[in-house]
C-alpha positions, 0 to 999 in steps of 0.5 A: 533501570531495565524498566526505564530503558524498556519504556523509553524504547517503547515510547520511541517505537510508537513515536516513529511508527506510522499511524495508519488510517483506521480503514486500512486492513492491518490485522490480516496479511492474507492477500488471497482473502483480500482479493476474494473480498475486494471482488465480492464488493467490487473494490481493488485489492491494494497493498501498502508497503512501509516501514516505521520511521520512514518520513515519506511513508508518514507524509503519503499517509497523511496527505493521501490517506487521511484527508484530501479530495481522494479520500472518499474515492479511496475508501469507496474503491480500494481495499488497502492492506498494510505490509510492514517492509520488515515485518514478521507476520506470515503473508498468504499470497497464492500458494506462498506463506512467508514473512512480510519482509520475504514477501516484499523481497520476492516482489523486488520492493526496496523503496518505502512507501510502495503501492501495489495494485492487484487485479481480480485474479490476484495478479499484481498489475502495477507497483508504484515505489516511493512517495507521491503527492496528492496530484500525482497520486490522483493520476495513479488512481485514475490509471488503476480505476480505468484499468489502463494498465491492460493497455499501457504502461504507466509511462505510456499512459502519462504520455497519452494523458498529455496529448489529450 
């Protein structure tokens, strides 16, 4: 009986787990190392916060990270590290070493999914909570790659784009 219950629980956890793309960084939570490697190869260090069973996370992964027009750009220009919103793995960021959940809370992240983009010094320069369809996600990627965050808030960037 106990064995059957355990197997059922394991099967359900896999059914609700979000299948991350193979090119995501899943086996490390050392953000300092992520930033260093991203700088070395000219990519943008990025964090993807999600949780098992989140339908919006699953939709964003499927639509933006596994297929579509942005996939090539994402693979070429970004190192994306997975952070589990309720995870217990230790995150290394700056001089902190805390759990994934504590790290998420320290950033004030309360939505799944959330994307966090870091600059070359490791500073988080943009947080985007919630699901974004491919069209809206493309604008976010353009905002980050153009480094417009140095001049504009995202809302100002969107307004500027409308006038051009």
